[in-house]
All heavy atoms as an XYZ file, in Angstrom:
774
protein
N      -3.782     13.357     -1.185
C      -2.441     13.214     -0.656
C      -1.895     11.848     -1.049
O      -2.661     10.927     -1.317
C      -2.440     13.384      0.854
C      -3.042     12.245      1.646
S      -2.878     12.499      3.422
C      -4.312     11.615      3.959
N      -0.587     11.737     -1.064
C       0.047     10.455     -1.343
C       0.308      9.749     -0.026
O       0.890     10.314      0.897
C       1.362     10.648     -2.089
C       2.159      9.369     -2.348
C       1.403      8.429     -3.285
C       3.526      9.684     -2.923
N      -0.144      8.513      0.058
C       0.088      7.676      1.225
C       0.830      6.434      0.743
O       0.411      5.783     -0.219
C      -1.234      7.264      1.907
C      -0.969      6.369      3.104
C      -2.032      8.494      2.307
N       1.929      6.140      1.388
C       2.689      4.932      1.099
C       2.276      3.895      2.135
O       2.385      4.138      3.333
C       4.179      5.239      1.206
C       5.146      4.234      0.636
C       5.036      4.199     -0.878
C       6.564      4.590      1.045
N       1.769      2.762      1.670
C       1.353      1.689      2.565
C       2.335      0.540      2.397
O       2.569      0.076      1.278
C      -0.071      1.192      2.253
C      -1.077      2.337      2.386
C      -0.444      0.021      3.170
C      -2.487      1.952      1.965
N       2.916      0.104      3.514
C       3.818     -1.041      3.490
C       3.313     -2.065      4.503
O       2.672     -1.707      5.489
C       5.263     -0.639      3.839
O       5.341     -0.247      5.204
C       5.744      0.499      2.964
N       3.612     -3.317      4.229
C       3.165     -4.355      5.159
C       4.161     -5.492      5.204
O       4.931     -5.716      4.274
C       1.776     -4.880      4.789
C       1.643     -5.373      3.375
C       1.950     -6.685      3.040
C       1.191     -4.532      2.368
C       1.825     -7.144      1.740
C       1.062     -4.981      1.067
C       1.376     -6.281      0.755
O       1.253     -6.735     -0.541
N       4.136     -6.185      6.316
C       4.938     -7.385      6.517
C       4.023     -8.393      7.195
O       3.593     -8.180      8.328
C       6.161     -7.079      7.373
C       7.115     -8.257      7.473
O       7.030     -9.171      6.626
O       7.939     -8.262      8.396
N       3.681     -9.440      6.476
C       2.764    -10.449      6.999
C       3.533    -11.758      7.184
O       4.211    -12.218      6.270
C       1.565    -10.655      6.044
C       0.655    -11.766      6.543
C       0.782     -9.347      5.887
N       3.429    -12.332      8.366
C       4.091    -13.594      8.669
C       3.416    -14.703      7.871
O       2.232    -14.965      8.038
C       3.983    -13.878     10.168
C       4.713    -15.129     10.574
O       4.572    -16.171      9.955
N       5.487    -15.027     11.634
N       4.185    -15.365      7.009
C       3.612    -16.392      6.132
C       4.078    -17.806      6.490
O       4.122    -18.686      5.637
C       3.955    -16.096      4.663
O       5.376    -16.021      4.527
C       3.317    -14.805      4.199
N       4.408    -18.030      7.743
C       4.847    -19.361      8.176
C       3.709    -20.367      8.231
O       3.944    -21.572      8.250
C       5.528    -19.267      9.537
C       6.841    -18.508      9.487
C       7.474    -18.344     10.859
O       6.841    -18.714     11.870
O       8.600    -17.843     10.910
N       2.473    -19.879      8.266
C       1.311    -20.762      8.332
C       0.402    -20.498      7.131
O       0.520    -19.469      6.450
C       0.490    -20.517      9.610
O      -0.043    -19.186      9.554
C       1.337    -20.684     10.866
N      -0.531    -21.407      6.900
C      -1.517    -21.220      5.826
C      -2.365    -19.981      6.093
O      -2.709    -19.236      5.170
C      -2.394    -22.459      5.690
N      -2.686    -19.740      7.359
C      -3.477    -18.562      7.711
C      -2.709    -17.283      7.376
O      -3.293    -16.304      6.899
C      -3.845    -18.593      9.191
N      -1.413    -17.290      7.622
C      -0.591    -16.127      7.294
C      -0.534    -15.877      5.802
O      -0.614    -14.731      5.349
N      -0.411    -16.933      5.025
C      -0.399    -16.795      3.563
C      -1.728    -16.238      3.068
O      -1.762    -15.415      2.152
C      -0.087    -18.135      2.910
C       1.341    -18.579      3.153
C       1.617    -19.962      2.616
C       3.030    -20.385      3.007
N       3.327    -21.757      2.629
N      -2.821    -16.657      3.682
C      -4.144    -16.134      3.315
C      -4.248    -14.650      3.663
O      -4.781    -13.859      2.871
C      -5.238    -16.931      4.009
N      -3.737    -14.257      4.838
C      -3.759    -12.842      5.227
C      -2.944    -12.004      4.244
O      -3.364    -10.917      3.850
C      -3.208    -12.651      6.643
C      -4.109    -13.137      7.735
C      -3.674    -12.651      9.117
N      -2.271    -12.836      9.409
C      -1.731    -13.946      9.916
N      -2.493    -14.998     10.159
N      -0.434    -14.011     10.182
N      -1.791    -12.520      3.835
C      -0.944    -11.802      2.887
C      -1.704    -11.533      1.589
O      -1.687    -10.414      1.072
C       0.328    -12.597      2.599
C       1.256    -12.004      1.546
C       1.855    -10.687      2.028
C       2.357    -12.985      1.191
N      -2.380    -12.549      1.066
C      -3.148    -12.368     -0.169
C      -4.269    -11.356      0.020
O      -4.518    -10.524     -0.855
C      -3.718    -13.713     -0.634
C      -2.671    -14.633     -1.237
C      -3.299    -15.865     -1.885
N      -4.035    -16.702     -0.948
C      -3.486    -17.640     -0.184
N      -2.186    -17.872     -0.238
N      -4.233    -18.359      0.632
N      -4.932    -11.389      1.176
C      -6.027    -10.446      1.433
C      -5.523     -9.010      1.537
O      -6.144     -8.085      1.003
C      -6.768    -10.829      2.720
C      -7.605    -12.072      2.585
C      -8.258    -12.427      3.914
C      -9.000    -13.731      3.825
N      -9.593    -14.105      5.121
N      -4.406     -8.822      2.231
C      -3.835     -7.475      2.352
C      -3.432     -6.948      0.976
O      -3.768     -5.822      0.604
C      -2.628     -7.466      3.319
C      -1.869     -6.149      3.242
C      -3.091     -7.722      4.746
N      -2.743     -7.765      0.204
C      -2.312     -7.344     -1.133
C      -3.505     -7.014     -2.019
O      -3.499     -6.000     -2.733
C      -1.453     -8.417     -1.776
N      -4.539     -7.844     -1.972
C      -5.732     -7.616     -2.786
C      -6.393     -6.290     -2.432
O      -6.831     -5.547     -3.316
C      -6.715     -8.772     -2.594
C      -7.923     -8.709     -3.482
C      -8.787     -9.944     -3.316
C     -10.010     -9.864     -4.213
N     -10.864    -11.042     -4.068
N      -6.470     -5.982     -1.156
C      -7.060     -4.710     -0.745
C      -6.204     -3.533     -1.211
O      -6.721     -2.542     -1.705
C      -7.258     -4.664      0.772
C      -8.402     -5.486      1.261
C      -9.733     -5.051      0.660
O     -10.029     -3.866      0.525
N     -10.537     -6.026      0.287
N      -4.906     -3.646     -1.052
C      -4.018     -2.552     -1.449
C      -4.096     -2.275     -2.949
O      -4.053     -1.116     -3.373
C      -2.580     -2.844     -1.027
S      -2.319     -2.720      0.755
N      -4.220     -3.322     -3.748
C      -4.353     -3.152     -5.198
C      -5.598     -2.322     -5.525
O      -5.615     -1.562     -6.489
C      -4.403     -4.531     -5.904
C      -4.893     -4.427     -7.337
C      -3.044     -5.183     -5.867
N      -6.631     -2.449     -4.713
C      -7.866     -1.693     -4.941
C      -7.691     -0.193     -4.731
O      -8.507      0.587     -5.208
C      -8.979     -2.190     -4.011
C      -9.471     -3.570     -4.377
O      -9.376     -3.991     -5.523
N      -9.981     -4.290     -3.391
N      -6.656      0.206     -4.008
C      -6.522      1.612     -3.629
C      -5.266      2.292     -4.154
O      -5.135      3.512     -4.027
C      -6.557      1.742     -2.100
C      -7.878      1.319     -1.526
C      -8.052      0.053     -1.003
C      -8.971      2.177     -1.546
C      -9.280     -0.351     -0.491
C     -10.197      1.785     -1.046
C     -10.345      0.521     -0.512
O     -11.563      0.141     -0.019
N      -4.322      1.532     -4.699
C      -3.086      2.172     -5.120
C      -2.313      1.356     -6.125
O      -2.796      0.372     -6.679
N      -1.071      1.780     -6.343
C      -0.178      1.158     -7.302
C       0.941      0.441     -6.563
O       1.606      1.043     -5.718
C       0.439      2.235     -8.223
O      -0.621      2.939     -8.883
C       1.359      1.620     -9.246
N       1.150     -0.838     -6.892
C       2.234     -1.594     -6.277
C       3.552     -1.094     -6.860
O       3.746     -1.087     -8.061
C       2.078     -3.080     -6.555
C       3.114     -3.942     -5.848
C       3.054     -5.395     -6.312
N       1.794     -6.037     -5.999
C       1.600     -6.842     -4.961
N       2.573     -7.099     -4.113
N       0.429     -7.400     -4.759
N       4.475     -0.687     -5.986
C       5.791     -0.224     -6.439
C       6.907     -1.150     -5.980
O       8.017     -1.093     -6.507
C       6.071      1.232     -6.004
C       5.119      2.186     -6.714
C       5.987      1.402     -4.504
N       6.644     -1.981     -5.012
C       7.528     -3.042     -4.541
C       6.609     -4.173     -4.090
O       5.393     -3.990     -4.016
C       8.405     -2.573     -3.370
C       9.356     -1.451     -3.704
C      10.566     -1.930     -4.494
O      11.032     -3.031     -4.302
N      11.070     -1.094     -5.377
N       7.166     -5.326     -3.752
C       6.315     -6.462     -3.389
C       5.299     -6.141     -2.297
O       4.150     -6.524     -2.391
C       7.167     -7.656     -2.960
C       7.837     -8.323     -4.138
O       7.375     -8.207     -5.273
N       8.920     -9.008     -3.878
N       5.696     -5.458     -1.270
C       4.786     -5.146     -0.166
C       4.678     -3.645      0.064
O       4.501     -3.188      1.192
C       5.272     -5.827      1.119
O       5.270     -7.222      0.959
N       4.760     -2.874     -1.017
C       4.721     -1.409     -0.922
C       3.774     -0.871     -1.990
O       3.917     -1.178     -3.175
C       6.122     -0.795     -1.113
C       6.060      0.719     -0.994
C       7.109     -1.377     -0.121
N       2.828     -0.038     -1.559
C       1.860      0.559     -2.469
C       1.848      2.071     -2.300
O       1.889      2.580     -1.181
C       0.455      0.027     -2.179
C       0.238     -1.363     -2.672
C       0.704     -2.446     -1.952
C      -0.413     -1.594     -3.867
C       0.519     -3.739     -2.402
C      -0.600     -2.887     -4.333
C      -0.140     -3.961     -3.594
N       1.785      2.787     -3.430
C       1.591      4.235     -3.433
C       0.121      4.482     -3.720
O      -0.412      4.006     -4.723
C       2.457      4.897     -4.501
C       3.932      4.842     -4.195
C       4.796      5.463     -5.293
O       4.284      5.742     -6.397
O       5.989      5.653     -5.031
N      -0.530      5.229     -2.835
C      -1.968      5.449     -2.946
C      -2.275      6.949     -2.886
O      -1.843      7.627     -1.951
C      -2.705      4.751     -1.811
S      -2.301      3.000     -1.624
N      -3.015      7.442     -3.859
C      -3.506      8.812     -3.817
C      -4.912      8.743     -3.235
O      -5.801      8.105     -3.797
C      -3.563      9.431     -5.239
C      -2.185      9.463     -5.874
C      -4.203     10.807     -5.194
C      -1.242     10.484     -5.296
N      -5.111      9.384     -2.082
C      -6.419      9.330     -1.425
C      -6.575     10.496     -0.457
O      -5.590     11.089     -0.027
C      -6.597      8.004     -0.699
C      -5.552      7.696      0.352
S      -5.786      6.120      1.194
C      -5.240      4.981     -0.043
N      -7.815     10.781     -0.137
C      -8.071     11.807      0.864
C      -8.048     11.163      2.248
O      -7.927      9.944      2.383
C      -9.383     12.540      0.589
C     -10.599     11.624      0.580
O     -10.561     10.543      1.218
O     -11.600     11.986     -0.048
N      -8.179     11.980      3.277
C      -8.069     11.489      4.653
C      -9.153     10.462      4.983
O      -8.887      9.470      5.663
C      -8.123     12.661      5.629
N     -10.374     10.676      4.488
C     -11.462      9.740      4.778
C     -11.193      8.378      4.154
O     -11.385      7.337      4.796
C     -12.793     10.306      4.269
N     -10.741      8.349      2.914
C     -10.430      7.091      2.245
C      -9.267      6.388      2.944
O      -9.259      5.174      3.104
C     -10.105      7.347      0.777
C      -9.839      6.108     -0.037
C     -11.027      5.162     -0.108
C     -12.127      5.723     -0.946
N     -13.272      4.815     -1.091
N      -8.303      7.161      3.404
C      -7.163      6.586      4.107
C      -7.612      5.911      5.403
O      -7.171      4.797      5.705
C      -6.127      7.675      4.391
S      -4.597      7.017      5.050
N      -8.492      6.546      6.155
C      -9.023      5.931      7.377
C      -9.769      4.636      7.051
O      -9.650      3.640      7.766
C      -9.947      6.900      8.116
C      -9.211      8.004      8.840
C     -10.134      8.798      9.742
N     -11.222      9.442      9.021
C     -11.145     10.651      8.447
N     -10.029     11.347      8.521
N     -12.184     11.161      7.814
N     -10.514      4.648      5.944
C     -11.261      3.464      5.515
C     -10.307      2.304      5.204
O     -10.509      1.180      5.676
C     -12.083      3.813      4.275
C     -12.819      2.657      3.653
C     -13.510      3.070      2.362
O     -14.085      4.169      2.293
O     -13.454      2.277      1.402
N      -9.274      2.576      4.416
C      -8.307      1.539      4.038
C      -7.572      1.029      5.274
O      -7.378     -0.180      5.435
C      -7.299      2.079      2.998
C      -6.204      1.079      2.712
C      -8.013      2.478      1.731
N      -7.189      1.938      6.148
C      -6.480      1.552      7.370
C      -7.338      0.594      8.200
O      -6.848     -0.436      8.680
C      -6.134      2.806      8.170
C      -5.317      2.547      9.398
C      -4.981      3.869     10.062
C      -4.276      3.648     11.379
N      -4.026      4.902     12.091
N      -8.610      0.886      8.332
C      -9.518      0.025      9.102
C      -9.660     -1.350      8.450
O      -9.613     -2.381      9.130
C     -10.896      0.688      9.246
C     -11.844     -0.077     10.130
C     -11.352     -0.167     11.564
O     -10.958      0.831     12.142
N     -11.363     -1.350     12.133
N      -9.807     -1.369      7.127
C      -9.925     -2.641      6.407
C      -8.686     -3.502      6.637
O      -8.782     -4.689      6.951
C     -10.144     -2.388      4.899
C     -11.542     -1.810      4.657
C      -9.931     -3.661      4.089
C     -11.754     -1.263      3.253
N      -7.505     -2.892      6.488
C      -6.263     -3.645      6.641
C      -6.038     -4.089      8.081
O      -5.572     -5.206      8.328
C      -5.081     -2.827      6.133
C      -5.098     -2.514      4.633
C      -3.931     -1.622      4.270
C      -5.114     -3.770      3.795
N      -6.382     -3.234      9.032
C      -6.249     -3.615     10.442
C      -7.114     -4.811     10.787
O      -6.741     -5.638     11.626
C      -6.631     -2.444     11.353
C      -5.553     -1.419     11.522
C      -5.935     -0.376     12.559
O      -5.946     -0.713     13.763
O      -6.227      0.760     12.158
N      -8.266     -4.917     10.137
C      -9.165     -6.046     10.390
C      -8.667     -7.341      9.765
O      -9.137     -8.418     10.130
C     -10.574     -5.733      9.887
C     -11.264     -4.694     10.739
O     -10.943     -4.525     11.906
N     -12.198     -3.977     10.148
N      -7.739     -7.250      8.817
C      -7.208     -8.445      8.160
C      -5.999     -9.009      8.897
O      -5.887    -10.216      9.086
C      -6.822     -8.136      6.698
C      -8.060     -7.780      5.878
C      -6.069     -9.311      6.070
C      -7.755     -7.256      4.493
N      -5.084     -8.136      9.314
C      -3.812     -8.618      9.857
C      -3.959     -9.180     11.272
O      -4.938     -8.905     11.968
C      -2.726     -7.518      9.856
C      -3.048     -6.410     10.863
C      -2.492     -6.978      8.470
C      -1.862     -5.519     11.192
N      -2.978     -9.958     11.662
C      -2.837    -10.432     13.039
C      -1.809     -9.508     13.681
O      -0.622     -9.565     13.353
C      -2.342    -11.877     13.035
C      -2.137    -12.441     14.431
O      -1.959    -11.653     15.397
O      -2.133    -13.675     14.560
N      -2.240     -8.640     14.574
C      -1.357     -7.619     15.151
C      -0.228     -8.202     15.990
O       0.734     -7.511     16.298
C      -2.177     -6.619     15.956
C      -3.075     -5.769     15.080
C      -3.870     -4.779     15.886
C      -4.826     -4.030     14.984
N      -5.710     -3.157     15.737
N      -0.332     -9.461     16.347
C       0.738    -10.117     17.095
C       1.853    -10.621     16.171
O       2.977    -10.838     16.613
C       0.176    -11.301     17.894
C      -0.865    -10.915     18.919
C      -0.292    -10.053     20.029
O       0.830    -10.341     20.488
O      -0.975     -9.086     20.432
N       1.552    -10.813     14.885
C       2.507    -11.407     13.955
C       2.834    -10.542     12.744
O       3.871    -10.726     12.116
C       1.959    -12.748     13.446
C       1.735    -13.767     14.529
C       1.108    -15.020     13.963
C       0.844    -16.013     15.086
N       0.152    -17.192     14.614
N       1.943     -9.635     12.368
C       2.066     -8.849     11.140
C       2.217     -7.369     11.467
O       1.980     -6.950     12.601
C       0.819     -9.027     10.265
C       0.431    -10.480     10.055
O       1.332    -11.334     10.012
O      -0.778    -10.743      9.923
N       2.596     -6.584     10.457
C       2.679     -5.144     10.680
C       2.278     -4.375      9.428
O       2.414     -4.858      8.301
C       4.089     -4.732     11.112
O       5.004     -4.931     10.052
N       1.757     -3.188      9.672
C       1.405     -2.226      8.627
C       2.133     -0.926      8.932
O       2.293     -0.567     10.110
C      -0.093     -1.915      8.646
C      -1.062     -3.011      8.270
C      -2.482     -2.588      8.629
C      -0.959     -3.314      6.792
N       2.550     -0.222      7.882
C       3.122      1.116      8.047
C       2.484      2.025      7.023
O       2.330      1.649      5.854
C       4.633      1.095      7.875
C       5.342      0.339      8.991
C       6.837      0.326      8.801
N       7.422      1.634      9.035
C       7.960      2.024     10.184
N       7.968      1.221     11.219
N       8.494      3.208     10.311
N       2.108      3.223      7.455
C       1.524      4.231      6.583
C       2.432      5.455      6.616
O       2.727      5.978      7.696
C       0.128      4.629      7.075
C      -0.875      3.512      6.977
C      -0.950      2.535      7.954
C      -1.740      3.443      5.910
C      -1.865      1.497      7.872
C      -2.667      2.417      5.810
C      -2.729      1.446      6.790
N       2.877      5.886      5.451
C       3.697      7.093      5.332
C       2.851      8.134      4.618
O       2.426      7.913      3.475
C       4.973      6.813      4.536
C       5.885      5.805      5.180
C       5.726      4.442      4.954
C       6.908      6.220      6.026
C       6.568      3.516      5.546
C       7.750      5.290      6.623
C       7.574      3.935      6.376
O       8.405      3.015      6.968
N       2.622      9.259      5.273
C       1.779     10.314      4.718
C       2.677     11.359      4.079
O       3.293     12.175      4.764
C       0.915     10.916      5.823
C       0.090      9.857      6.535
C       0.505      9.329      7.753
C      -1.071      9.366      5.968
C      -0.230      8.349      8.393
C      -1.816      8.373      6.600
C      -1.392      7.875      7.812
O      -2.119      6.898      8.441
N       2.763     11.334      2.743
C       3.677     12.214      2.021
C       3.015     13.510      1.562
O       3.688     14.369      1.012
C       4.289     11.471      0.826
C       5.110     10.239      1.218
C       5.636      9.536     -0.024
C       6.256     10.607      2.134
N       1.704     13.625      1.737
C       1.018     14.872      1.440
C       0.779     15.099     -0.043
O       0.885     14.203     -0.874
N       0.466     16.359     -0.378
C       0.139     16.725     -1.756
C       1.370     17.078     -2.587
O       1.324     17.029     -3.805
C      -0.830     17.906     -1.766
C      -2.187     17.516     -1.186
O      -2.606     16.360     -1.385
O      -2.817     18.365     -0.538
N       2.450     17.453     -1.944
C       3.657     17.854     -2.671
C       4.684     16.721     -2.668
O       5.855     16.921     -2.412
C       4.230     19.127     -2.056
C       3.265     20.294     -2.152
C       3.874     21.540     -1.596
C       2.992     22.631     -1.537
N       2.194     23.396     -1.839
N       4.199     15.543     -2.979
C       5.017     14.335     -2.892
C       6.036     14.194     -4.020
O       7.003     13.479     -3.879
C       4.134     13.099     -2.872
C       3.259     12.952     -4.085
C       3.724     12.310     -5.227
C       1.970     13.465     -4.105
C       2.940     12.174     -6.345
C       1.178     13.340     -5.225
C       1.659     12.702     -6.333
O       0.871     12.581     -7.443
N       5.826     14.863     -5.144
C       6.688     14.655     -6.311
C       8.152     14.960     -6.019
O       9.039     14.314     -6.564
C       6.194     15.469     -7.493
C       4.883     14.943     -8.039
C       4.398     15.748     -9.204
C       3.063     15.213     -9.668
N       2.516     15.944    -10.784
N       8.413     15.916     -5.148
C       9.801     16.250     -4.816
C      10.374     15.339     -3.731
O      11.549     15.428     -3.412
C       9.902     17.709     -4.334
O       9.097     17.863     -3.158
C       9.433     18.685     -5.407
N       9.544     14.448     -3.186
C       9.976     13.573     -2.103
C      10.260     12.145     -2.557
O      10.591     11.301     -1.747
C       8.910     13.550     -1.007
C       8.657     14.903     -0.385
C       7.521     14.852      0.601
C       7.240     16.244      1.129
N       6.096     16.272      2.015
N      10.100     11.879     -3.848
C      10.278     10.528     -4.367
C      11.417     10.524     -5.371
O      11.451     11.328     -6.290
C       8.997     10.027     -5.054
C       7.838      9.996     -4.058
C       9.225      8.647     -5.671
C       6.506      9.701     -4.700
N      12.337      9.608     -5.186
C      13.417      9.400     -6.142
C      13.450      7.912     -6.461
O      13.435      7.080     -5.568
C      14.754      9.839     -5.554
C      15.904      9.659     -6.500
C      17.231     10.131     -5.916
O      17.250     10.601     -4.764
O      18.228     10.019     -6.628
N      13.476      7.594     -7.735
C      13.484      6.193     -8.165
C      14.767      5.920     -8.937
O      15.147      6.684     -9.814
C      12.277      5.897     -9.053
C      12.302      4.501     -9.596
N      11.763      3.449     -8.913
C      12.833      3.985    -10.718
C      11.952      2.345     -9.608
N      12.604      2.644    -10.716
N      15.417      4.821     -8.605
C      16.635      4.395     -9.300
C      16.469      2.925     -9.644
O      16.087      2.120     -8.796
C      17.881      4.599     -8.411
C      18.038      6.073     -8.064
C      19.121      4.045     -9.103
C      19.086      6.348     -7.009
N      16.742      2.555    -10.865
C      16.724      1.143    -11.241
C      15.486      0.714    -11.989
O      14.711      1.527    -12.478
N      15.299     -0.595    -12.050
C      14.230     -1.213    -12.836
C      12.860     -0.965    -12.214
O      12.743     -0.437    -11.117
C      14.487     -2.710    -12.945
N      11.839     -1.406    -12.927
C      10.444     -1.319    -12.497
C       9.981      0.114    -12.312
O       9.310      0.449    -11.339
C      10.211     -2.117    -11.223
C      10.277     -3.613    -11.417
C       9.910     -4.341    -10.161
C       8.417     -4.367    -10.027
N       7.959     -5.208     -8.922
N      10.326      0.967    -13.237
C       9.837      2.335    -13.173
C       8.323      2.324    -13.325
O       7.783      1.624    -14.167
C      10.482      3.179    -14.267
C      10.395      4.650    -13.978
O       9.993      5.046    -12.896
N      10.776      5.451    -14.933
N       7.623      3.084    -12.512
C       6.169      3.105    -12.548
C       5.676      4.391    -13.185
O       6.407      5.364    -13.318
C       5.585      2.992    -11.123
O       6.068      4.069    -10.339
C       5.963      1.677    -10.487
N       4.414      4.384    -13.541
C       3.774      5.571    -14.106
C       3.609      6.627    -13.026
O       3.516      6.322    -11.851
C       2.394      5.220    -14.662
C       2.434      4.217    -15.784
C       2.914      4.883    -17.031
C       2.873      3.895    -18.179
N       3.613      4.328    -19.317
N       3.539      7.866    -13.464
C       3.222      8.942    -12.547
C       1.814      8.726    -12.011
O       0.912      8.401    -12.763
C       3.324     10.305    -13.265
O       4.620     10.403    -13.857
C       3.116     11.448    -12.309
N       1.623      8.927    -10.722
C       0.346      8.614    -10.091
C      -0.805      9.473    -10.563
O      -1.957      9.068    -10.509
C       0.484      8.727     -8.570
C       1.423      7.695     -7.949
C       1.620      7.998     -6.480
C       0.891      6.307     -8.145
N      -0.517     10.691    -11.044
C      -1.604     11.563    -11.462
C      -1.889     11.488    -12.958
O      -2.733     12.193    -13.466
C      -1.340     13.003    -11.033
C       0.004     13.524    -11.498
O       0.744     12.772    -12.165
O       0.323     14.685    -11.181
N      -1.219     10.592    -13.692
C      -1.494     10.378    -15.105
C      -2.731      9.496    -15.238
O      -2.946      8.591    -14.441
C      -0.323      9.676    -15.798
C       0.906     10.508    -15.944
C       2.040      9.717    -16.599
O       1.851      8.535    -16.951
O       3.126     10.295    -16.736
N      -3.548      9.719    -16.273
C      -4.700      8.828    -16.473
C      -4.230      7.432    -16.887
O      -3.243      7.277    -17.584
C      -5.463      9.481    -17.632
C      -4.684     10.651    -18.080
C      -3.476     10.800    -17.222
N      -4.955      6.427    -16.394
C      -4.677      5.042    -16.761
C      -5.676      4.619    -17.823
O      -6.879      4.786    -17.660
C      -4.795      4.116    -15.552
C      -3.769      4.318    -14.459
C      -4.090      3.419    -13.283
C      -2.373      4.025    -14.970
N      -5.195      4.063    -18.918
C      -6.062      3.619    -20.003
C      -5.966      2.107    -20.085
O      -4.878      1.548    -20.214
C      -5.645      4.267    -21.334
C      -5.755      5.795    -21.222
C      -6.527      3.744    -22.481
C      -5.187      6.545    -22.393
N      -7.117      1.443    -20.017
C      -7.154     -0.013    -20.085
C      -7.694     -0.457    -21.416
O      -8.533      0.095    -21.985
C      -8.036     -0.599    -18.966
C      -7.460     -0.345    -17.611
C      -7.898      0.717    -16.839
C      -6.496     -1.178    -17.102
C      -7.385      0.941    -15.587
C      -5.967     -0.955    -15.838
C      -6.420      0.108    -15.084
């Protein structure tokens, strides 16, 4: 399923800036960055629970926030992109 992960981390302190880097680093491991704090991730329910737990352990729930949007398997009809930074289709193979 496609899961959209978004986050807002308070960066007024050095600790907040460190949390922001940790959250971003984890998200890169599981999905594709489509905006500064927005990642599209193809994963099953178990992997999603794993990522959610990892991110919850990083953020400060009093200052930061996470949002998970579960778009399911038929996500292609639910996404419309306009403008710059067009990304690859999530189900295409990536060649490095």
